[in-house]
DRENPA-3360 file (N, C-alpha, C; in nm, 2 decimals, always signed):
BEGIN
1 = MGEPFSRP = +10.89/+18.72/+11.23/+10.81/+18.76/+11.12/+10.90/+18.80/+11.00 ~ +10.86/+18.78/+10.88/+10.94/+18.80/+10.77/+10.95/+18.95/+10.73 ~ +11.01/+18.97/+10.62/+11.03/+19.11/+10.57/+10.89/+19.18/+10.55 ~ +10.87/+19.30/+10.60/+10.74/+19.37/+10.59/+10.72/+19.42/+10.45 ~ +10.60/+19.43/+10.41/+10.56/+19.48/+10.28/+10.58/+19.63/+10.27 ~ +10.60/+19.68/+10.15/+10.59/+19.82/+10.12/+10.45/+19.86/+10.12 ~ +10.42/+19.99/+10.11/+10.29/+20.04/+10.11/+10.21/+19.98/+9.99 ~ +10.10/+19.92/+10.01/+10.03/+19.86/+9.90/+9.96/+19.96/+9.81;
9 = MRTTHASP = +9.96/+19.93/+9.69/+9.90/+20.03/+9.59/+9.76/+19.98/+9.56 ~ +9.67/+20.07/+9.56/+9.53/+20.04/+9.52/+9.52/+20.02/+9.37 ~ +9.45/+19.91/+9.34/+9.44/+19.88/+9.20/+9.29/+19.85/+9.17 ~ +9.24/+19.88/+9.05/+9.11/+19.85/+9.01/+9.12/+19.75/+8.89 ~ +9.05/+19.64/+8.89/+9.07/+19.54/+8.79/+8.94/+19.53/+8.70 ~ +8.96/+19.52/+8.58/+8.85/+19.50/+8.48/+8.81/+19.35/+8.49 ~ +8.68/+19.33/+8.48/+8.63/+19.19/+8.49/+8.66/+19.12/+8.36 ~ +8.68/+18.98/+8.37/+8.71/+18.90/+8.25/+8.61/+18.92/+8.14;
17 = RTVIEYGV = +8.48/+18.94/+8.17/+8.38/+18.96/+8.07/+8.40/+19.09/+8.00 ~ +8.44/+19.20/+8.07/+8.47/+19.33/+8.01/+8.59/+19.32/+7.91 ~ +8.69/+19.25/+7.96/+8.81/+19.23/+7.87/+8.77/+19.15/+7.75 ~ +8.69/+19.05/+7.76/+8.65/+18.97/+7.64/+8.57/+19.05/+7.55 ~ +8.47/+19.12/+7.60/+8.39/+19.21/+7.51/+8.47/+19.31/+7.44 ~ +8.57/+19.37/+7.51/+8.65/+19.47/+7.45/+8.74/+19.41/+7.34 ~ +8.79/+19.29/+7.37/+8.87/+19.22/+7.27/+8.80/+19.18/+7.14 ~ +8.67/+19.13/+7.16/+8.59/+19.09/+7.05/+8.55/+19.21/+6.96;
25 = SSSYLHTI = +8.51/+19.32/+7.03/+8.47/+19.44/+6.95/+8.59/+19.50/+6.88 ~ +8.70/+19.51/+6.95/+8.82/+19.56/+6.88/+8.86/+19.48/+6.76 ~ +8.85/+19.35/+6.78/+8.89/+19.26/+6.66/+8.80/+19.28/+6.54 ~ +8.67/+19.30/+6.57/+8.58/+19.33/+6.46/+8.61/+19.46/+6.39 ~ +8.63/+19.57/+6.47/+8.67/+19.69/+6.41/+8.80/+19.69/+6.34 ~ +8.90/+19.62/+6.40/+9.03/+19.61/+6.33/+9.02/+19.53/+6.20 ~ +8.94/+19.43/+6.20/+8.92/+19.35/+6.07/+8.86/+19.43/+5.96 ~ +8.75/+19.51/+6.00/+8.68/+19.59/+5.90/+8.78/+19.70/+5.85;
33 = ASASVSAA = +8.85/+19.76/+5.94/+8.94/+19.87/+5.90/+9.05/+19.81/+5.81 ~ +9.10/+19.69/+5.84/+9.21/+19.63/+5.76/+9.16/+19.60/+5.62 ~ +9.03/+19.55/+5.61/+8.97/+19.52/+5.48/+8.96/+19.65/+5.40 ~ +8.92/+19.76/+5.47/+8.90/+19.89/+5.40/+9.04/+19.94/+5.35 ~ +9.14/+19.92/+5.43/+9.28/+19.96/+5.38/+9.32/+19.89/+5.26 ~ +9.29/+19.75/+5.26/+9.33/+19.67/+5.14/+9.25/+19.72/+5.01 ~ +9.12/+19.75/+5.03/+9.04/+19.79/+4.92/+9.09/+19.93/+4.87 ~ +9.12/+20.02/+4.96/+9.17/+20.15/+4.92/+9.30/+20.15/+4.85;
41 = LYHFLIDL = +9.40/+20.06/+4.90/+9.53/+20.05/+4.83/+9.51/+19.99/+4.69 ~ +9.42/+19.89/+4.68/+9.40/+19.83/+4.55/+9.34/+19.94/+4.45 ~ +9.25/+20.03/+4.51/+9.19/+20.13/+4.42/+9.30/+20.23/+4.38 ~ +9.39/+20.27/+4.47/+9.49/+20.37/+4.43/+9.60/+20.31/+4.34 ~ +9.64/+20.19/+4.37/+9.76/+20.13/+4.30/+9.72/+20.06/+4.17 ~ +9.60/+20.02/+4.16/+9.56/+19.94/+4.04/+9.46/+20.02/+3.96 ~ +9.35/+20.06/+4.01/+9.25/+20.13/+3.94/+9.29/+20.27/+3.89 ~ +9.36/+20.34/+3.98/+9.40/+20.48/+3.95/+9.55/+20.49/+3.93;
49 = YAIPVDVL = +9.61/+20.39/+3.88/+9.76/+20.39/+3.86/+9.81/+20.51/+3.78 ~ +9.74/+20.54/+3.67/+9.78/+20.64/+3.58/+9.72/+20.78/+3.61 ~ +9.65/+20.79/+3.72/+9.59/+20.92/+3.75/+9.69/+21.01/+3.83 ~ +9.70/+21.14/+3.79/+9.79/+21.23/+3.87/+9.75/+21.23/+4.02 ~ +9.85/+21.24/+4.10/+9.83/+21.24/+4.24/+9.75/+21.36/+4.29 ~ +9.76/+21.47/+4.23/+9.69/+21.59/+4.28/+9.54/+21.59/+4.25 ~ +9.49/+21.49/+4.18/+9.34/+21.48/+4.15/+9.29/+21.35/+4.20 ~ +9.36/+21.28/+4.29/+9.31/+21.16/+4.35/+9.18/+21.18/+4.43;
57 = VAPPSMCV = +9.09/+21.09/+4.42/+8.96/+21.10/+4.49/+8.95/+20.98/+4.59 ~ +8.92/+21.00/+4.71/+8.91/+20.89/+4.81/+8.79/+20.80/+4.78 ~ +8.81/+20.67/+4.77/+8.70/+20.58/+4.74/+8.62/+20.56/+4.87 ~ +8.50/+20.50/+4.86/+8.42/+20.48/+4.99/+8.49/+20.40/+5.09 ~ +8.57/+20.30/+5.05/+8.65/+20.21/+5.14/+8.74/+20.30/+5.23 ~ +8.81/+20.39/+5.16/+8.90/+20.48/+5.24/+8.83/+20.57/+5.34 ~ +8.71/+20.62/+5.30/+8.63/+20.70/+5.39/+8.59/+20.62/+5.51 ~ +8.55/+20.50/+5.49/+8.50/+20.41/+5.60/+8.62/+20.38/+5.69;
65 = QYALSFVI = +8.74/+20.35/+5.63/+8.86/+20.32/+5.71/+8.90/+20.45/+5.79 ~ +8.89/+20.56/+5.73/+8.92/+20.69/+5.79/+8.84/+20.71/+5.92 ~ +8.71/+20.69/+5.90/+8.61/+20.70/+6.02/+8.64/+20.60/+6.12 ~ +8.66/+20.47/+6.08/+8.68/+20.36/+6.18/+8.80/+20.38/+6.26 ~ +8.91/+20.44/+6.20/+9.03/+20.46/+6.27/+9.01/+20.55/+6.39 ~ +8.92/+20.65/+6.38/+8.90/+20.73/+6.50/+8.83/+20.66/+6.61 ~ +8.74/+20.57/+6.57/+8.67/+20.49/+6.67/+8.77/+20.39/+6.74 ~ +8.86/+20.33/+6.66/+8.96/+20.24/+6.72/+9.05/+20.32/+6.81;
73 = VFVSQLFF = +9.10/+20.43/+6.77/+9.19/+20.51/+6.85/+9.12/+20.55/+6.98 ~ +9.00/+20.60/+6.97/+8.93/+20.64/+7.09/+8.91/+20.53/+7.19 ~ +8.86/+20.41/+7.14/+8.84/+20.30/+7.23/+8.98/+20.26/+7.29 ~ +9.08/+20.25/+7.21/+9.21/+20.21/+7.27/+9.26/+20.31/+7.37 ~ +9.25/+20.44/+7.35/+9.29/+20.54/+7.44/+9.21/+20.53/+7.57 ~ +9.08/+20.50/+7.56/+9.00/+20.47/+7.68/+9.06/+20.36/+7.76 ~ +9.10/+20.25/+7.69/+9.16/+20.14/+7.76/+9.29/+20.18/+7.83 ~ +9.37/+20.26/+7.77/+9.49/+20.31/+7.83/+9.46/+20.41/+7.94;
81 = AFRVFEVS = +9.35/+20.48/+7.93/+9.31/+20.57/+8.04/+9.28/+20.49/+8.17 ~ +9.21/+20.38/+8.15/+9.18/+20.29/+8.26/+9.31/+20.23/+8.32 ~ +9.41/+20.20/+8.23/+9.54/+20.15/+8.27/+9.61/+20.26/+8.35 ~ +9.60/+20.38/+8.31/+9.66/+20.49/+8.39/+9.60/+20.50/+8.52 ~ +9.46/+20.49/+8.53/+9.39/+20.49/+8.65/+9.44/+20.38/+8.75 ~ +9.47/+20.26/+8.69/+9.51/+20.15/+8.77/+9.65/+20.17/+8.83 ~ +9.74/+20.21/+8.75/+9.88/+20.22/+8.80/+9.91/+20.34/+8.89 ~ +9.82/+20.45/+8.87/+9.85/+20.57/+8.95/+9.77/+20.57/+9.08;
89 = SGSHPVSL = +9.73/+20.46/+9.13/+9.66/+20.45/+9.26/+9.52/+20.52/+9.25 ~ +9.46/+20.51/+9.14/+9.33/+20.57/+9.13/+9.33/+20.72/+9.11 ~ +9.43/+20.78/+9.04/+9.44/+20.92/+9.03/+9.34/+20.97/+8.92 ~ +9.23/+21.03/+8.97/+9.13/+21.08/+8.88/+9.17/+21.19/+8.79 ~ +9.25/+21.29/+8.83/+9.28/+21.40/+8.74/+9.36/+21.35/+8.62 ~ +9.45/+21.26/+8.63/+9.53/+21.22/+8.52/+9.45/+21.14/+8.42 ~ +9.37/+21.04/+8.48/+9.29/+20.95/+8.39/+9.18/+21.03/+8.32 ~ +9.12/+21.12/+8.39/+9.01/+21.21/+8.33/+9.07/+21.30/+8.23;
97 = SVVSLSFV = +9.20/+21.34/+8.24/+9.26/+21.43/+8.14/+9.28/+21.35/+8.01 ~ +9.32/+21.22/+8.03/+9.34/+21.14/+7.91/+9.20/+21.12/+7.84 ~ +9.10/+21.09/+7.92/+8.97/+21.07/+7.86/+8.92/+21.20/+7.79 ~ +8.94/+21.31/+7.85/+8.89/+21.44/+7.79/+8.96/+21.47/+7.66 ~ +9.10/+21.45/+7.66/+9.17/+21.48/+7.54/+9.13/+21.38/+7.43 ~ +9.11/+21.26/+7.47/+9.08/+21.16/+7.37/+8.94/+21.19/+7.31 ~ +8.84/+21.23/+7.40/+8.71/+21.26/+7.35/+8.71/+21.38/+7.25 ~ +8.78/+21.48/+7.29/+8.79/+21.60/+7.20/+8.85/+21.56/+7.06;
105 = SFVFGMTS = +8.95/+21.48/+7.07/+9.01/+21.43/+6.95/+8.91/+21.35/+6.86 ~ +8.84/+21.26/+6.93/+8.74/+21.18/+6.86/+8.63/+21.27/+6.79 ~ +8.58/+21.37/+6.86/+8.48/+21.45/+6.80/+8.53/+21.52/+6.68 ~ +8.65/+21.58/+6.69/+8.71/+21.65/+6.57/+8.74/+21.55/+6.46 ~ +8.78/+21.43/+6.50/+8.81/+21.33/+6.40/+8.69/+21.28/+6.32 ~ +8.58/+21.26/+6.39/+8.45/+21.22/+6.32/+8.40/+21.34/+6.23 ~ +8.42/+21.46/+6.28/+8.39/+21.58/+6.19/+8.47/+21.58/+6.07 ~ +8.60/+21.55/+6.08/+8.69/+21.54/+5.96/+8.65/+21.43/+5.87;
113 = AGQMFQQR = +8.60/+21.31/+5.93/+8.55/+21.20/+5.85/+8.43/+21.24/+5.77 ~ +8.34/+21.32/+5.83/+8.22/+21.37/+5.76/+8.26/+21.46/+5.65 ~ +8.36/+21.54/+5.67/+8.41/+21.62/+5.56/+8.47/+21.54/+5.44 ~ +8.54/+21.43/+5.48/+8.59/+21.35/+5.37/+8.48/+21.28/+5.29 ~ +8.38/+21.24/+5.36/+8.27/+21.18/+5.28/+8.20/+21.28/+5.19 ~ +8.20/+21.40/+5.22/+8.14/+21.50/+5.14/+8.23/+21.55/+5.03 ~ +8.36/+21.57/+5.07/+8.46/+21.62/+4.97/+8.56/+21.51/+4.95 ~ +8.55/+21.43/+4.85/+8.63/+21.31/+4.83/+8.77/+21.34/+4.79;
121 = QLDSFALP = +8.80/+21.46/+4.72/+8.93/+21.48/+4.67/+9.03/+21.51/+4.78 ~ +9.14/+21.43/+4.78/+9.23/+21.43/+4.89/+9.31/+21.56/+4.91 ~ +9.33/+21.63/+4.81/+9.40/+21.76/+4.83/+9.32/+21.87/+4.89 ~ +9.19/+21.84/+4.91/+9.10/+21.93/+4.97/+9.13/+21.95/+5.12 ~ +9.21/+21.86/+5.17/+9.25/+21.87/+5.31/+9.34/+21.99/+5.33 ~ +9.39/+22.05/+5.22/+9.47/+22.17/+5.23/+9.38/+22.30/+5.25 ~ +9.25/+22.28/+5.23/+9.16/+22.39/+5.26/+9.16/+22.43/+5.41 ~ +9.15/+22.56/+5.44/+9.17/+22.60/+5.58/+9.08/+22.53/+5.68;
129 = AMKAIAAT = +8.95/+22.52/+5.64/+8.85/+22.46/+5.74/+8.89/+22.31/+5.76 ~ +8.91/+22.23/+5.66/+8.94/+22.09/+5.67/+9.08/+22.07/+5.74 ~ +9.17/+22.15/+5.71/+9.30/+22.14/+5.77/+9.30/+22.17/+5.92 ~ +9.22/+22.27/+5.95/+9.21/+22.31/+6.10/+9.15/+22.20/+6.18 ~ +9.04/+22.14/+6.13/+8.97/+22.04/+6.20/+9.06/+21.91/+6.22 ~ +9.12/+21.87/+6.11/+9.20/+21.75/+6.11/+9.33/+21.77/+6.20 ~ +9.39/+21.89/+6.19/+9.50/+21.92/+6.28/+9.46/+21.93/+6.42 ~ +9.35/+21.98/+6.45/+9.30/+21.98/+6.59/+9.28/+21.84/+6.65;
137 = HLSFAVLA = +9.22/+21.76/+6.57/+9.20/+21.62/+6.61/+9.34/+21.55/+6.64 ~ +9.43/+21.57/+6.55/+9.56/+21.51/+6.57/+9.64/+21.57/+6.69 ~ +9.62/+21.70/+6.71/+9.69/+21.76/+6.82/+9.64/+21.70/+6.96 ~ +9.51/+21.69/+6.97/+9.46/+21.64/+7.10/+9.49/+21.49/+7.11 ~ +9.50/+21.41/+7.00/+9.53/+21.27/+7.01/+9.68/+21.26/+7.05 ~ +9.77/+21.34/+7.00/+9.91/+21.34/+7.04/+9.92/+21.38/+7.19 ~ +9.85/+21.48/+7.24/+9.85/+21.51/+7.38/+9.81/+21.40/+7.47 ~ +9.70/+21.33/+7.43/+9.66/+21.21/+7.51/+9.76/+21.10/+7.51;
145 = DVLILLTL = +9.82/+21.08/+7.39/+9.92/+20.97/+7.39/+10.05/+21.00/+7.47 ~ +10.09/+21.13/+7.46/+10.21/+21.17/+7.54/+10.18/+21.16/+7.69 ~ +10.06/+21.20/+7.73/+10.02/+21.19/+7.87/+10.02/+21.04/+7.92 ~ +9.96/+20.95/+7.83/+9.96/+20.81/+7.86/+10.10/+20.76/+7.88 ~ +10.19/+20.79/+7.78/+10.33/+20.74/+7.79/+10.40/+20.79/+7.91 ~ +10.39/+20.92/+7.94/+10.47/+20.97/+8.05/+10.41/+20.92/+8.19 ~ +10.28/+20.90/+8.20/+10.22/+20.85/+8.32/+10.26/+20.71/+8.35 ~ +10.26/+20.63/+8.24/+10.29/+20.49/+8.26/+10.44/+20.47/+8.29;
153 = CYWLRPQH = +10.52/+20.55/+8.22/+10.67/+20.54/+8.25/+10.70/+20.59/+8.39 ~ +10.63/+20.69/+8.44/+10.66/+20.74/+8.57/+10.61/+20.65/+8.68 ~ +10.49/+20.59/+8.67/+10.44/+20.51/+8.78/+10.49/+20.37/+8.77 ~ +10.51/+20.31/+8.66/+10.56/+20.17/+8.65/+10.71/+20.16/+8.67 ~ +10.75/+20.19/+8.79/+10.89/+20.18/+8.83/+10.90/+20.11/+8.97 ~ +11.02/+20.05/+9.00/+11.03/+19.99/+9.13/+11.01/+20.08/+9.25 ~ +11.03/+20.21/+9.23/+11.01/+20.30/+9.34/+10.86/+20.31/+9.38 ~ +10.77/+20.28/+9.29/+10.63/+20.28/+9.33/+10.58/+20.14/+9.35;
161 = YPYMRIPK = +10.63/+20.04/+9.27/+10.60/+19.90/+9.29/+10.72/+19.82/+9.31 ~ +10.76/+19.80/+9.44/+10.89/+19.74/+9.47/+10.91/+19.60/+9.41 ~ +10.80/+19.53/+9.40/+10.81/+19.39/+9.36/+10.76/+19.37/+9.21 ~ +10.75/+19.48/+9.13/+10.71/+19.46/+9.00/+10.82/+19.39/+8.92 ~ +10.78/+19.31/+8.82/+10.87/+19.23/+8.74/+10.94/+19.32/+8.63 ~ +11.07/+19.31/+8.63/+11.15/+19.39/+8.53/+11.22/+19.28/+8.44 ~ +11.20/+19.28/+8.31/+11.27/+19.19/+8.22/+11.42/+19.20/+8.23 ~ +11.49/+19.09/+8.22/+11.63/+19.09/+8.22/+11.69/+19.13/+8.09;
169 = RFIDRVNV = +11.64/+19.08/+7.98/+11.70/+19.10/+7.85/+11.66/+19.24/+7.80 ~ +11.76/+19.30/+7.73/+11.75/+19.44/+7.68/+11.63/+19.44/+7.58 ~ +11.62/+19.34/+7.49/+11.52/+19.34/+7.39/+11.38/+19.34/+7.45 ~ +11.36/+19.27/+7.57/+11.24/+19.27/+7.64/+11.20/+19.40/+7.70 ~ +11.30/+19.47/+7.75/+11.28/+19.60/+7.81/+11.24/+19.70/+7.70 ~ +11.30/+19.69/+7.58/+11.26/+19.78/+7.47/+11.12/+19.75/+7.43 ~ +11.08/+19.62/+7.42/+10.95/+19.58/+7.39/+10.85/+19.64/+7.48 ~ +10.88/+19.63/+7.61/+10.79/+19.69/+7.71/+10.77/+19.84/+7.69;
177 = LIVNRGLS = +10.88/+19.91/+7.66/+10.87/+20.06/+7.64/+10.79/+20.09/+7.51 ~ +10.81/+20.01/+7.40/+10.75/+20.04/+7.27/+10.60/+20.01/+7.27 ~ +10.57/+19.89/+7.33/+10.44/+19.84/+7.32/+10.36/+19.87/+7.45 ~ +10.40/+19.82/+7.56/+10.32/+19.83/+7.68/+10.31/+19.97/+7.73 ~ +10.40/+20.06/+7.71/+10.40/+20.20/+7.75/+10.33/+20.29/+7.65 ~ +10.32/+20.24/+7.52/+10.26/+20.32/+7.42/+10.35/+20.41/+7.34 ~ +10.48/+20.38/+7.34/+10.57/+20.46/+7.26/+10.55/+20.45/+7.11 ~ +10.51/+20.33/+7.07/+10.49/+20.30/+6.92/+10.39/+20.39/+6.86;
185 = FTLVQVAY = +10.26/+20.39/+6.92/+10.16/+20.47/+6.86/+10.18/+20.62/+6.88 ~ +10.25/+20.65/+6.99/+10.28/+20.79/+7.01/+10.37/+20.85/+6.91 ~ +10.47/+20.78/+6.87/+10.56/+20.83/+6.77/+10.49/+20.83/+6.63 ~ +10.41/+20.74/+6.60/+10.34/+20.74/+6.47/+10.24/+20.86/+6.47 ~ +10.17/+20.88/+6.58/+10.08/+21.00/+6.58/+10.15/+21.13/+6.56 ~ +10.27/+21.14/+6.63/+10.35/+21.26/+6.61/+10.40/+21.28/+6.46 ~ +10.44/+21.17/+6.40/+10.48/+21.17/+6.26/+10.36/+21.21/+6.17 ~ +10.25/+21.15/+6.20/+10.12/+21.18/+6.13/+10.09/+21.33/+6.14;
193 = LCAFVAVP = +10.10/+21.39/+6.26/+10.07/+21.53/+6.28/+10.17/+21.61/+6.20 ~ +10.29/+21.58/+6.21/+10.40/+21.66/+6.14/+10.38/+21.66/+5.99 ~ +10.35/+21.54/+5.93/+10.34/+21.52/+5.79/+10.21/+21.59/+5.74 ~ +10.11/+21.59/+5.82/+9.98/+21.65/+5.77/+9.99/+21.80/+5.78 ~ +10.05/+21.85/+5.89/+10.06/+22.00/+5.90/+10.15/+22.06/+5.79 ~ +10.26/+21.98/+5.76/+10.36/+22.03/+5.67/+10.31/+22.03/+5.52 ~ +10.25/+21.92/+5.48/+10.20/+21.91/+5.34/+10.06/+21.84/+5.34 ~ +9.96/+21.91/+5.38/+9.82/+21.85/+5.38/+9.77/+21.81/+5.24;
201 = SHQYWVMF = +9.82/+21.88/+5.14/+9.77/+21.86/+5.00/+9.83/+21.74/+4.94 ~ +9.94/+21.68/+5.00/+10.00/+21.56/+4.95/+9.96/+21.45/+5.04 ~ +9.98/+21.33/+4.99/+9.93/+21.21/+5.06/+10.04/+21.14/+5.15 ~ +10.14/+21.21/+5.19/+10.24/+21.15/+5.28/+10.18/+21.11/+5.41 ~ +10.08/+21.18/+5.46/+10.02/+21.15/+5.59/+9.94/+21.02/+5.59 ~ +9.90/+20.98/+5.47/+9.80/+20.87/+5.46/+9.86/+20.74/+5.52 ~ +9.99/+20.72/+5.49/+10.06/+20.59/+5.54/+10.06/+20.59/+5.70 ~ +10.08/+20.70/+5.76/+10.08/+20.71/+5.91/+9.93/+20.69/+5.96;
209 = QMIGSKLY = +9.84/+20.74/+5.88/+9.70/+20.73/+5.92/+9.65/+20.58/+5.92 ~ +9.70/+20.51/+5.81/+9.65/+20.37/+5.80/+9.71/+20.28/+5.90 ~ +9.84/+20.30/+5.93/+9.90/+20.21/+6.03/+9.88/+20.25/+6.17 ~ +9.84/+20.37/+6.20/+9.82/+20.42/+6.33/+9.72/+20.34/+6.41 ~ +9.60/+20.32/+6.36/+9.50/+20.24/+6.43/+9.54/+20.10/+6.46 ~ +9.62/+20.04/+6.37/+9.66/+19.90/+6.39/+9.76/+19.90/+6.51 ~ +9.84/+20.00/+6.52/+9.94/+20.00/+6.64/+9.86/+20.01/+6.77 ~ +9.76/+20.09/+6.77/+9.68/+20.10/+6.89/+9.62/+19.97/+6.93;
217 = VNSVFQLL = +9.55/+19.90/+6.84/+9.49/+19.77/+6.87/+9.59/+19.67/+6.91 ~ +9.70/+19.66/+6.83/+9.80/+19.56/+6.87/+9.87/+19.59/+7.00 ~ +9.88/+19.71/+7.04/+9.94/+19.75/+7.17/+9.85/+19.70/+7.28 ~ +9.72/+19.72/+7.26/+9.62/+19.68/+7.36/+9.62/+19.52/+7.37 ~ +9.62/+19.46/+7.26/+9.62/+19.31/+7.26/+9.75/+19.26/+7.33 ~ +9.86/+19.32/+7.30/+9.99/+19.28/+7.36/+9.99/+19.30/+7.51 ~ +9.93/+19.41/+7.55/+9.92/+19.44/+7.69/+9.83/+19.33/+7.76 ~ +9.72/+19.29/+7.70/+9.64/+19.18/+7.75/+9.70/+19.05/+7.75;
225 = NCRESENG = +9.77/+19.02/+7.64/+9.83/+18.88/+7.63/+9.95/+18.86/+7.71 ~ +10.02/+18.96/+7.75/+10.14/+18.95/+7.83/+10.11/+18.92/+7.98 ~ +9.99/+18.93/+8.02/+9.95/+18.91/+8.16/+9.96/+18.76/+8.19 ~ +9.98/+18.73/+8.32/+9.97/+18.59/+8.37/+9.83/+18.57/+8.43 ~ +9.79/+18.45/+8.44/+9.66/+18.41/+8.49/+9.68/+18.38/+8.64 ~ +9.59/+18.44/+8.72/+9.59/+18.41/+8.87/+9.45/+18.41/+8.92 ~ +9.40/+18.29/+8.95/+9.26/+18.27/+9.01/+9.16/+18.33/+8.91 ~ +9.18/+18.30/+8.78/+9.07/+18.34/+8.69/+9.08/+18.48/+8.63;
233 = RGVQEEEY = +9.18/+18.56/+8.67/+9.20/+18.69/+8.62/+9.34/+18.72/+8.58 ~ +9.36/+18.82/+8.49/+9.49/+18.85/+8.45/+9.57/+18.93/+8.55 ~ +9.70/+18.90/+8.57/+9.78/+18.97/+8.67/+9.88/+19.06/+8.59 ~ +9.87/+19.19/+8.62/+9.95/+19.29/+8.56/+10.09/+19.29/+8.61 ~ +10.18/+19.35/+8.54/+10.32/+19.34/+8.58/+10.35/+19.41/+8.71 ~ +10.27/+19.51/+8.75/+10.30/+19.59/+8.87/+10.24/+19.53/+8.99 ~ +10.16/+19.43/+8.98/+10.09/+19.38/+9.10/+10.19/+19.30/+9.18 ~ +10.21/+19.35/+9.30/+10.31/+19.29/+9.39/+10.26/+19.16/+9.44;
241 = YQPPGTTK = +10.35/+19.07/+9.48/+10.31/+18.94/+9.54/+10.40/+18.92/+9.66 ~ +10.37/+18.81/+9.73/+10.44/+18.78/+9.86/+10.58/+18.72/+9.82 ~ +10.69/+18.79/+9.86/+10.82/+18.74/+9.83/+10.84/+18.61/+9.90 ~ +10.93/+18.52/+9.85/+10.96/+18.40/+9.92/+11.02/+18.42/+10.06 ~ +10.98/+18.34/+10.16/+11.03/+18.35/+10.29/+10.96/+18.45/+10.38 ~ +10.86/+18.52/+10.33/+10.78/+18.61/+10.41/+10.65/+18.55/+10.46 ~ +10.59/+18.61/+10.56/+10.46/+18.56/+10.60/+10.36/+18.67/+10.58 ~ +10.24/+18.63/+10.59/+10.13/+18.72/+10.57/+10.12/+18.83/+10.67;
249 = TPAFGAPL = +10.11/+18.95/+10.63/+10.10/+19.06/+10.73/+9.95/+19.10/+10.74 ~ +9.89/+19.08/+10.86/+9.75/+19.10/+10.87/+9.70/+19.24/+10.83 ~ +9.79/+19.34/+10.85/+9.75/+19.48/+10.82/+9.72/+19.51/+10.68 ~ +9.78/+19.43/+10.59/+9.77/+19.45/+10.45/+9.68/+19.35/+10.38 ~ +9.63/+19.26/+10.45/+9.54/+19.16/+10.38/+9.63/+19.05/+10.31 ~ +9.56/+18.97/+10.23/+9.63/+18.86/+10.16/+9.69/+18.91/+10.03 ~ +9.82/+18.91/+10.02/+9.89/+18.95/+9.89/+9.87/+18.84/+9.79 ~ +9.90/+18.87/+9.66/+9.89/+18.77/+9.56/+10.00/+18.67/+9.58;
257 = PATSRQTY = +9.96/+18.54/+9.57/+10.06/+18.43/+9.59/+10.16/+18.43/+9.48 ~ +10.28/+18.39/+9.51/+10.38/+18.37/+9.40/+10.35/+18.26/+9.31 ~ +10.35/+18.28/+9.18/+10.31/+18.18/+9.09/+10.43/+18.15/+9.00 ~ +10.42/+18.05/+8.91/+10.53/+18.02/+8.82/+10.54/+18.14/+8.72 ~ +10.66/+18.19/+8.71/+10.69/+18.31/+8.63/+10.81/+18.29/+8.54 ~ +10.82/+18.37/+8.44/+10.95/+18.37/+8.37/+11.06/+18.44/+8.45 ~ +11.18/+18.43/+8.41/+11.29/+18.48/+8.49/+11.29/+18.63/+8.48 ~ +11.27/+18.70/+8.59/+11.27/+18.85/+8.60/+11.36/+18.89/+8.72;
265 = QG = +11.41/+19.00/+8.71/+11.47/+19.06/+8.83/+11.39/+19.17/+8.88 ~ +11.37/+19.18/+9.01/+11.28/+19.28/+9.07/+11.33/+19.35/+9.19;
% end
């Protein structure tokens, strides 16, 4: 008999229909948010070019984009919460912690969006009530992102998945850390929080807010697109397969068959 398998890890897979529906809905939200960003930038840079910064008023397009960004971030964090549940062998405490933090952040974020619709002047975010709500939203979002990042980095290692594929090239490894593990949107959210808490009356935080939701969506799409296809479903990087020269071990059931892959070391 060939080399025995390591302890199999339990995984839960999303159905292809669920993935397609998520991708379509995220694409619609992302498109609307991008259009709102373009309209807001045109309003600030063209229509209000000569207006002092301290009296800038948020146009409706910016208010819509501000609210949509919370929806996009919430949905993306739910996707990564399910990803955490997958790689951690179905660990409910960790995944539920991510969901709880993300939900609290979403609630405070939508409350902040309602305040923006009522109080259009951007420097009003320096008011104690508006600053406290927005800062609370950002704090919980950062906590959720950090928990996602640490959990994925801890579990997605050869110690837990002996046959997981590890890219050979340094640039590919950096790409996995930045995109697949969530480092990109985590850093942007931290910068967003620091800029807002430091100077809420100035608009330095706006650039982080506008690009943050895009990083979430693009990270999710990258995570979906980098999978390989196996029997009609996507195969994640950690899903172990039967190494060459081994035979099926009845105690563990049928492993994933080895398919054509790019060059990885594992």
